[in-house]
N, C-alpha and C positions, 0 to 999 in steps of 0.2 A: 607189437601191436600196442599203440599207445592211444588213449583216450584225448590226448592233448593236441588234436590236429590244429594246423594253423590255417587261417582262412584266406591269406594272401592281400588282402585288402590293406591299406595304409593304416597304421595304428592310431587312433585318437588319443590325446592327453585327457583322460576321463576326470571328471569332477566327482569326487566321492564326499558325500555330505556328512559332517560330523552328527553323530546321534544327538546332540543337545540342540541343533537347529538354529543357533544364533551365531553371530560373529564373535570371535574369540574374546573381544574386549568386553562383550556383554554376557558371556555365558554365566549361568547359575548352575554349579555342578553339585549334584546330591552326593554326599560322601558318607560312609559308614561313621557314626558317632559312639560314644561310650554306651555300654549296655545294649548295643543292638539298635540304637535310635538313629535316624538320619539327620545330620547337619547339613548345612548349606555352606559351600565354599564359593565366594564370589569373585569374579573379574580374573578368571584363570587366564593370564596374559603372559607369563614368563615363557622364555623358551623351553625350560625344562618342563613346565606343567604341559605345555602343548604336546611336546614330543611324548609324554606319558599318555595323553588323551588318544593321540594317533596310534599307540602301541597296540591299543585294542585287544580282543579276545582271540586266542590262538588255539587251534586244535593241535595238541601236543602229539597225540598218538591215537590209533585205533588197534585194539587186539580182538581176535576173533578165537572162537573155540567150537569144535564140532563134536557131537556123540560119536563114540568109537565105533558104532555098529554102522557100517558102509556097504551099499549094494548099488550094483548098476541097474540101469532101468530095464534090461531084459529080465534080470531076476525078480524086481518089482511087478513088472508087468505079467510074469508067470504066476506070481502069488495071487494076483488080482483075478486072474482069469480062473484060478482054482475056485475063488469065492463067487466071482459074478458070471462065470461063463455058462453055468447051467440055469442061471436066474434072469439074465438079460434077454430079452427078444431077438437081438442081434448082436452075438459076442463079438463080431468083427468091429462093432462100433467102439467097444470098449479099448481095443488095441489101437485103433485109428486115433482117438483122442489123446492116448498116452503118447504116441509117436508125434504128434502135431504139436506138443509143448516144447519139443526139441531139449528136452532134460536128458543128460547122459547118466546121471546116478544121483543118488542122495544118502545122506546120512539119516538114521533113524534113532529116536530116543531109547528105544528097545530093540533086542533081537527080533528079527521078523515072526519067530514062532510064539513070541510072548504076547503078541497082540490078539491072538486067538484066546488067550486066559483072561482078558479083560472083560469083565461083566457088567459093564455099564460106566456112566460117567464118574461115579465115585471112584473106581478103580483107575481109571485114565488121569483123574486129576490127582490123586496120591502119587502116580508115576510122575506126573508133570513136576509136583513139587519137588520130589526127590531129584530128578534129573536137571531140572532147571537151576537147582541150587549147585549142583556139581559143575555144568558147564558155565553157568554165571561166573562161578567163582575163577575158573581157569581163563575166561575172557578178561576178567578184571585184572587178573595178576599180569597176564601178558601185557596188556594196555599200559599198566603202571610200571612195569620193567623197560618197556620202550620208552616211557617218558622220563625215566630216571626219578621216579617217584615211589614213595611207599604208601601203604594204607593210611597211615597217620597223617599224611598231606592232605587227604580228602576231605573237603569242609562240606560238600553237598553230594547226594547221589540221586539221579533221577532213574527210575526204573520202569520199562515198558514192556508189555506182552498183551497178547489178544488170544492166547491158546490155552489159558489155564488161570485158576483163581486160587489165592491163597491169603489167609490172614492168621498171623502177621504175614505181609507180603515177602516176596523173594529178597528184596534188598534188606529186610530187617532180618531175615535168616543169614544174611551174609556178614553183617555187622560183627558177629563173634568170629565167624570162620576166617574172615579176612583179617581181623584185628583193627578195624575201623574206630575212630575215637567215639567215645560216647555221645559228644554234643555234634556229631554229624547230623546234617539235615537231609531228610528223606522225602521224596515226593514219588510215589508209585502212580503210573498212568496205566489205564486200561481202556480199551476200545477203539484206539486210533488206527489200529492195523497196520497196513503196508506204509502209511504215511508217517508213521511214529519215528523212524529213524531221523528224517528230516526235522518233524516237529520238535522231537526231543532235543535236537542239536540247537534248534533256535530258542527253546527255552532255557538250555543251558547258558546260551549267549545272553539272553535277557538277565538271568540271574548275576552273571560276572560282570556285566556293565554297572550293576549296583554294587558289587563286591569285588573290585578289581584286584585285590591282594590275595584271592582265593582260588582254589582248585576244585573244579566240579567234574562229575562223572556221570556219563549216560551209559546205563546197560539195557541192552534189548536181548530177551530170551524168547524164542519162539519154537515150539515143538508141535509143529503142525500135524504130524503123523498121529497124535493122540487124540485129534479131534475127528478121526475117520469114522463116517456113519456107514456100517456094513448094510444095512437095510435101504440104503437111499441110492436108488438107480437113476436119479437125475442127471442130466447132462452136467450141470454145475459141480455135483460131487464127483461124477466120473472125471472131469478136468482137473479138479483140486486134487484127486488122489494121485495123478500123475504129475503135477506141477509143484506142489509146495514140499519143502524139506523142513529139517530141523537144524538149528544152529543159534549161536550166540555171539554178540559182538559189544565190545565196551569202548566209548570214546572218553578220552581224557581232555579236557580243555582248562586253560590258565587264563587268568585276568590280566589287565594291562600291566599291574605291578609286579607280576612274576617273570622270572627268566622265561624266554619264549623259544618255542621251536614250532615248526609246522606252518600251515596256511592261517592267515588272519581271517576271522569272520568279520566281513563288513556291514552285513545288512540281512534282514529276513523278511519273508512275506508269506502271509497266510490268506487262503481264498476258499470260502466257502460257496457252494452252489446250491442254491435254494430248491427245496423239494424233490431232492435226488437220494433220500434215504434208502431206496430199495435197489440201488445200483449195486451196492456190495456191504457185506456184513455177516452177521450170524442170525439165525433163528434159533433161539435157545430154548431147549425143552428137556424132558426127562432123560433123554438119551445124550444130551450134552451140547455141542456146537454143530449146528447144522448150516452148512455154507449157503450164503446168498451172493450170487455172482451173476449178474447181468452181461448179456452181449454188447450191451451199450457202453462198456468201459473205454474200449478205443474210441467210440465216438465222443465221449467226453473228453478225451484228450484232443482230438481234432476240433472240438467245439470251443475249447476255452484256453489251452496251453499257450498257444503262441501269442495271443493277446495279453494274457497274464505276465509272460515272461518278458515282453517287451515294454509293458508299462512299468515293471519292476526295475528293468534295467536303465529305462529312460529316466527314471526318477533319481537315478545316481550318475547320469552322464554318460551311460554306456549304451552299447546295443549288442546284439548277437555275434557281430564280427569281432568284439573284444573278448569273446570267452574262448579260451584255449582248452579248458578241461571241463567235460560233462559228466557229473557223477549222478546217475540215474537209477532209480528203483527198477529191479529185474521183474517186471510184472508178469511178463511172458511174451511169446514171440509178437503176438498182435500189438500189445501196448508198446513194446520197444520200436517196432515199425512205426507206429503212429507218432512216437516221440520224434524219430527221425524224420518223418514226413513234415509234421507240424512245424518242426523248428528248423527246417531246412538245413540239417546238420550234413557235414561233409562225411564221406566214406571212412568209416573206422572211428568215428567220434564216441560211439557207445561200444566198442569192441569190449571193454571190460565188463560192461553190464551183460553182454551176451555171453562171454567166456563164464562168468559167475552162474549165469542160469544154466548154461551146460553142465557145469561141474558140480553144483550143489543144489539147484532148483531155485524156487522162490521162497526165500526165508522169511516173508512177511516183512516186518519192521527192521529185521537185522540185514536185509539185502542190501540196502544202499550203504549201509556201513561196511559190509564186506567189499564192495565196490570202491569205496573211499580208502579202506585199508590196502586194498591192491595199488590203487593211484598213489598213495604216500610211499608205498615200499618200493614201486616199479617205475612209475611215470616220469618222476623228476621233472615237473613244470618248471618253466624259467622263472628265476626271480622276477616279481613284479606282475607275472601274468595272472589272469583272472579265471576262476571256475564257479560252475554252478552245481549246486545240489538240488535234486527235484524228486519228488515223491507224490503220489495220489493215493487216496484210500477212502474208508468209508466216511460217509457224511452227506454227499461226495465232496470231496475236498482236495485242495492241492497245498504243499508247503515248498518254499524254496529258501535256498541259504546262498547268498553271494560270498565268495572267497578270493582272497589274493595270496599268492605264494611270494 
């Protein structure tokens, strides 16, 4: 079951625009100068220089890690029914919502019985810091091993989460544990939620365009189970308690002047949809993170995604028929179905996303990276073929990354 389904239409010879936007004889290329300053290199015209520019940013590897506590959906549903079965006016509704999300099982940050001992946001967040550091380290080591790199090779680390807070941030806590260099550049990101796996990949791409001789790392850790609100019997919370799981993923990317493996990042696109703040997010209070999850999420996909994808691809001389591999966030059954319908995808195009949803649930920002890891390991897209990473999240917004194998 491969996400790289062919469309059958004659392939075009697409035009990929160089990021500098000018003809080669007129390009002015920013390059790192001494002491971190930017110099200007004019008239990049030699064949060797042109090849270096076209080499671009590559995704060298994606490593994943899951907490060791694993439960199938029936075990989890039984536990929730013990908590909510006597509180909810319609206990059958709890079961119905949990089965509708089509998740077969999930990994949890803590043993199931330990959640009853959490006495508020402080306890849950302390658990987040401890477990996030452990699974984050495991994901990074996995990714670096796959890329044939070590911690000392990392020049920049981007860290994203939306399920806990820490200062020093988790990336800072990993510097000593991993043995990263003391001059490593760190950028923790918070609040992007489900879109952050693609948004973080795009920001890593931006960084490596400026520093083509470097290695950058994106780390996502999401421990959604630690945000559970036991007193909240709202439909969004009941859905979230059945849908979201815990996990971590790390992406290693290399600049144009490094040895390369994996797909090349060709371009990225960000889209923000005005006045949609209440579609998805958190209502943060004394008890911690309370889910905001509107039923309008699939409608947002229907309303915006096709036009945004088409405009993005058209800007680079492509259309949807050129895309052989779709790497999409596992937002839930209705969201994935909306992706398939809106983009008119062939059968099986999102099979890896559906499989990830069934096996581990929605891991927020880490989910799309889990799908990408599966694609890199098992899909084997044809050399020269194109792929798209897509996610949507709080804002409400979307992020896209165009890939070429």
